C-alpha positions in Angstrom: -51.7 104.2 125.0 -52.3 108.0 125.2 -52.9 109.7 121.8 -50.5 112.5 121.0 -52.0 116.0 120.9 -50.2 118.4 118.6 -50.7 122.0 117.7 -51.2 122.8 114.0 -51.9 125.9 112.0 -55.2 126.5 110.3 -53.6 126.3 106.9 -51.7 123.1 107.7 -54.6 121.2 109.0 -57.1 122.8 106.6 -59.5 122.1 109.4 -61.0 127.8 114.9 -60.7 130.4 116.0 -61.2 133.3 122.5 -59.8 132.5 125.6 -59.0 129.5 127.6 -62.0 128.7 129.8 -62.9 126.3 132.5 -66.1 125.0 134.1 -66.7 126.4 137.5 -69.7 124.2 138.4 -69.0 120.8 139.9 -70.8 117.7 138.7 -71.2 114.1 139.6 -69.3 111.5 137.7 -69.7 107.8 138.0 -67.2 105.0 137.3 -66.7 101.4 138.2 -63.6 102.1 140.2 -63.0 98.5 141.0 -62.2 97.7 137.4 -59.3 100.2 137.4 -55.8 99.0 137.5 -53.3 100.2 140.1 -51.3 102.0 137.4 -54.4 103.9 136.2 -55.3 105.0 139.7 -51.8 106.0 140.5 -51.5 107.9 137.2 -54.6 110.0 137.7 -53.9 110.6 141.3 -50.5 111.9 140.4 -52.1 114.5 138.1 -54.2 115.7 141.0 -57.3 115.8 138.8 -59.6 114.9 141.7 -60.0 116.5 145.1 -62.8 114.6 146.6 -64.5 111.2 146.1 -66.7 108.7 147.6 -67.5 105.1 146.9 -70.8 103.4 147.3 -71.9 99.8 146.5 -75.5 100.3 145.5 -75.9 102.0 148.9 -78.9 103.5 150.6 -78.3 106.9 152.1 -80.2 107.1 155.4 -79.9 110.9 155.7 -81.5 111.4 152.2 -79.8 114.8 152.1 -79.3 116.0 148.5 -76.1 117.8 149.3 -74.8 115.0 151.4 -72.1 114.4 148.9 -71.2 118.0 148.3 -67.5 118.6 149.1 -68.0 121.8 150.8 -70.1 120.1 153.4 -69.0 116.5 153.3 -71.8 115.0 155.5 -72.2 111.5 154.1 -74.7 110.1 156.5 -75.1 106.4 157.3 -74.6 104.1 154.4 -75.6 100.5 154.1 -74.7 98.2 151.2 -76.9 95.7 149.5 -75.4 92.2 149.1 -75.6 92.0 145.4 -75.2 95.7 144.4 -72.8 96.7 141.7 -69.9 98.9 143.0 -69.9 102.4 141.8 -67.9 105.5 142.5 -69.4 109.0 142.9 -66.9 111.8 142.3 -66.9 115.5 142.4 -64.6 118.2 141.0 -64.2 120.5 144.0 -61.4 121.6 146.2 -62.2 119.9 149.5 -60.3 116.8 150.4 -62.0 113.6 151.2 -63.3 113.6 154.7 -63.5 110.8 157.2 -66.4 108.5 156.4 -67.6 105.0 157.2 -69.7 102.5 155.4 -70.9 99.2 156.5 -69.5 97.3 153.5 -66.2 95.7 154.5 -63.0 97.0 153.0 -64.4 100.1 151.4 -63.0 102.6 153.8 -59.5 102.1 152.4 -60.7 102.9 148.9 -62.5 106.0 150.2 -59.4 107.3 151.9 -57.5 106.9 148.7 -59.9 109.3 147.0 -60.2 107.1 143.9 -60.1 109.5 140.9 -62.3 109.5 137.8 -60.6 107.6 135.0 -63.4 107.5 132.4 -63.9 103.8 132.5 -67.2 101.9 132.4 -69.9 104.5 132.7 -68.7 107.0 130.2 -68.8 104.5 127.4 -71.8 102.6 128.6 -72.2 98.8 128.2 -74.4 98.0 125.3 -76.8 99.1 122.6 -80.6 99.0 122.8 -82.5 99.0 119.5 -85.3 101.5 119.2 -88.2 101.4 116.8 -88.0 103.6 113.7 -86.2 103.7 110.3 -83.9 106.7 110.5 -80.8 108.0 108.7 -79.9 110.8 111.1 -80.4 111.4 114.8 -79.7 113.9 117.5 -80.2 113.9 121.3 -80.1 116.7 123.9 -82.3 118.7 126.2 -84.9 119.2 123.5 -85.2 115.4 123.3 -84.3 112.9 120.6 -85.0 114.2 117.1 -84.1 112.5 113.8 -84.7 112.2 110.1 -86.2 109.0 108.8 -85.6 107.3 105.4 -88.4 109.4 103.9 -86.7 112.5 105.2 -89.5 113.3 107.6 -88.4 114.8 110.9 -89.4 112.9 114.0 -89.5 113.6 117.8 -89.2 110.7 120.2 -92.0 111.2 122.7 -91.0 111.6 126.3 -87.3 112.1 125.7 -87.1 115.8 126.4 -85.3 117.5 129.4 -82.4 115.1 129.2 -84.1 112.1 130.5 -82.4 108.8 130.0 -85.1 106.8 128.4 -86.0 105.1 125.1 -89.2 107.1 124.8 -92.5 105.7 123.7 -92.9 106.4 120.0 -92.3 108.9 117.2 -94.3 112.0 116.4 -93.5 113.0 112.9 -93.4 116.6 111.5 -93.8 116.2 107.8 -91.0 118.3 106.5 -88.1 117.0 104.3 -84.8 117.5 106.1 -81.3 115.9 105.5 -79.8 116.5 109.0 -81.0 117.7 112.4 -79.4 119.0 115.6 -81.3 119.1 118.9 -80.4 121.8 121.4 -82.3 123.2 124.4 -85.8 124.5 123.6 -84.7 124.7 119.9 -83.8 122.3 117.1 -81.8 123.3 114.0 -81.7 121.4 110.7 -80.7 121.6 107.1 -82.5 120.4 103.9 -81.1 118.8 100.8 -80.5 122.1 99.2 -78.6 123.4 102.2 -81.5 125.7 103.4 -81.3 126.2 107.2 -84.3 126.1 109.5 -84.8 126.3 113.3 -87.8 124.7 115.1 -89.3 127.4 117.2 -92.1 127.4 119.8 -90.8 124.5 121.9 -92.0 124.8 125.5 -92.7 122.5 128.5 -96.2 122.2 127.2 -95.3 121.7 123.6 -92.2 119.6 123.0 -92.8 119.5 119.2 -92.7 123.3 118.7 -95.0 125.4 116.5 -93.1 126.2 113.2 -90.0 125.9 111.2 -88.2 129.3 111.0 -86.1 129.9 107.9 -82.6 131.2 108.6 -80.5 133.0 106.0 -77.5 131.0 104.8 -76.7 127.6 103.4 -75.1 124.6 105.2 -74.5 121.0 104.6 -74.4 120.2 108.3 -75.2 122.1 111.5 -74.7 121.7 115.3 -76.3 123.5 118.2 -75.0 123.5 121.8 -77.7 122.8 124.4 -75.9 124.7 127.1 -74.8 127.9 125.4 -77.3 127.8 122.4 -74.3 128.5 120.1 -74.6 127.2 116.6 -71.7 126.1 114.3 -72.0 124.7 110.8 -70.1 123.7 107.7 -71.1 124.5 104.1 -70.8 122.3 101.0 -67.4 123.8 100.2 -66.3 122.9 103.7 -66.2 126.4 105.0 -66.8 126.8 108.7 -69.5 129.2 110.1 -70.5 130.3 113.6 -73.8 132.0 114.5 -73.4 135.5 116.0 -75.9 137.5 118.1 -77.4 134.6 120.1 -78.8 135.9 123.4 -80.7 133.9 125.9 -81.7 134.8 129.5 -80.1 132.9 132.3 -82.2 130.0 133.6 -84.4 130.3 130.5 -87.4 128.1 130.1 -89.0 127.7 126.6 -88.1 129.0 123.2 -86.9 132.7 122.9 -86.3 134.6 119.6 -82.7 135.4 120.9 -81.8 131.7 120.2 -81.9 132.4 116.5 -79.0 134.8 116.5 -78.5 137.6 113.9 -75.7 136.7 111.4 -73.1 134.1 110.3 -69.4 134.6 110.9 -67.0 132.7 108.7 -64.2 131.0 110.6 -60.8 129.9 109.4 -60.1 126.4 108.2 -62.1 123.8 106.4 -64.2 120.9 107.8 -66.5 118.2 106.6 -68.3 117.7 109.9 -68.6 119.8 113.1 -70.0 119.5 116.6 -70.4 121.9 119.5 -71.0 120.7 123.1 -69.8 121.0 126.6 -66.4 119.4 125.6 -66.0 122.3 123.1 -66.1 122.5 119.4 -64.8 119.5 117.6 -64.6 118.7 113.9 -63.4 116.3 111.2 -61.9 117.4 107.9 -62.1 115.7 104.5 -59.1 113.6 105.3 -60.6 112.2 108.5 -58.4 114.2 110.8 -59.8 115.2 114.2 -59.4 118.6 115.8 -61.0 120.9 118.3 -61.1 124.6 119.0 -59.0 125.7 122.0 -60.9 128.0 124.3 -64.3 126.6 123.6 -64.4 123.9 126.3 -67.2 124.3 128.8 -69.9 125.7 126.4 -68.6 129.3 126.7 -70.0 130.5 123.4 -66.9 132.1 122.0 -65.1 131.7 118.7 -62.1 130.2 120.4 -58.4 130.6 119.6 -57.2 128.0 117.1 -57.6 124.5 115.9 -55.6 121.8 117.7 -55.3 118.4 116.1 -55.9 115.2 118.1 -54.4 112.0 116.7 -57.0 109.4 115.8 -56.6 105.6 115.2 -58.2 105.9 111.8 -59.9 108.3 109.5 -63.1 109.6 111.2 -66.2 110.9 109.4 -68.6 111.8 112.2 -67.9 113.4 115.6 -70.1 114.5 118.6 -69.1 116.7 121.5 -70.6 115.8 124.9 -69.8 116.6 128.5 -66.1 115.8 129.0 -66.4 113.1 126.4 -66.5 113.0 122.5 -67.9 110.2 120.4 -66.9 109.5 116.8 -67.3 107.1 113.9 -64.7 106.2 111.4 -65.0 105.5 107.7 -65.6 101.8 108.4 -68.6 102.7 110.7 -66.6 101.7 113.8 -67.4 103.6 117.0 -65.0 105.3 119.3 -65.2 107.4 122.5 -62.6 110.0 123.5 -61.8 109.7 127.3 -59.8 111.8 129.7 -61.2 115.2 128.7 -61.1 117.5 131.7 -61.0 121.3 132.5 -57.2 121.1 132.2 -56.9 118.6 129.4 -59.4 119.7 126.7 -58.1 117.3 124.1 -58.5 114.2 126.3 -56.2 111.2 126.6 -57.2 108.3 124.4 -59.7 106.9 121.9 -61.4 103.8 123.1 -63.2 101.5 120.6 -66.8 100.7 121.4 -68.7 97.7 120.0 -71.2 98.3 117.3 -71.4 99.5 113.7 -73.0 102.9 113.1 -73.1 105.6 110.4 -74.1 108.5 112.7 -73.9 109.2 116.4 -75.0 111.9 118.8 -74.1 112.5 122.4 -75.9 115.1 124.6 -74.2 118.0 126.3 -75.9 117.1 129.5 -75.9 113.6 130.8 -73.9 112.2 127.9 -76.9 110.3 126.5 -75.9 108.6 123.2 -78.0 107.6 120.3 -76.9 106.3 116.9 -78.1 105.2 113.5 -77.1 102.4 111.2 -78.3 104.2 108.1 -77.6 101.2 105.8 -80.3 99.3 107.6 -82.3 102.3 108.9 -81.9 101.0 112.5 -81.8 103.2 115.6 -79.8 102.4 118.8 -79.3 104.1 122.2 -76.4 103.4 124.5 -77.3 101.8 127.8 -75.8 102.2 131.3 -74.1 105.6 130.7 -73.5 107.4 134.0 -75.9 105.0 135.7 -75.8 104.6 139.4 -78.3 103.6 142.0 -80.2 106.9 142.5 -80.2 106.4 146.2 -76.5 107.2 146.1 -77.1 110.8 145.2 -80.4 111.7 146.9 
């Protein structure tokens, strides 16, 4: 059942404030298309959300051409399937229709001609949880890697998890500084202490993933979130006021920390929230009553204040939310996990909340790659979600 999306005023929701924006870059999306029902396929096809697609069954691409699946030059090459490979679908959001293609696996041509659309099943939610060593109460994952706060409030970086790699890492390197909450971005990490003091980890570079120092930032927050794509920062204070960092300026194709990532001042936004998250799916938040909303005009990491808050109906009262890439993860007051599916460039609020197995108190999804890590704070256990967007890499070489 699709959740109802309704528009509410800032005062009514007590939950912000640009322009409607869309992503122009295409990306690969993976889904187990063979688990889709005929109704789901027909529904998404009717919405014309996909313009090109290709199926592979753990295939080997003989041509090894990196742009072999690009819609503007749909040169697929010779494909051969393995006998026991899992079937996956590789999709792209571009304007070219599906071209003629052949694969050796029997019966797949008909699926390819149908241009099976992305329906957010399987790969977006992953398939299981892998426990990772450590005793943490808060965690964050993105291009800067996996960072967290352990039960002693020390900040830890998970070695070999930077640059958006989908790995459990090898161990924790601790930076002895007492923090309450942390948010990993791209070449920078933001955090807040128990007294609300704000800090940013500076000096992160390809040769130094831990950074060099904590830079104090004027202001006071109870929780903070940084977007790895746009470097924008949003936060909420102890009185549930919402704040957005102004003056952030980073060069295109930047590598390494730059002072412009720190911004210059805080702008107070309308509404009130208990928790906030900024990511490629836009700025999402949860208010004190557990209601969920997002800021229209912020989809696609466009680094703008947005237009207004729009409420998204939730199956229960939520307390934590995390904005990823066309997906949002959340946790309710009973520590149950949910994922928001169906978020697209034309449907920023998505379509439905899908329950995910597991019990967590905190969750984080990256803006790139949709890597998901979570914490069961009651038992100080760390978990990472497995098989998210996984596909045989020979399919996309």
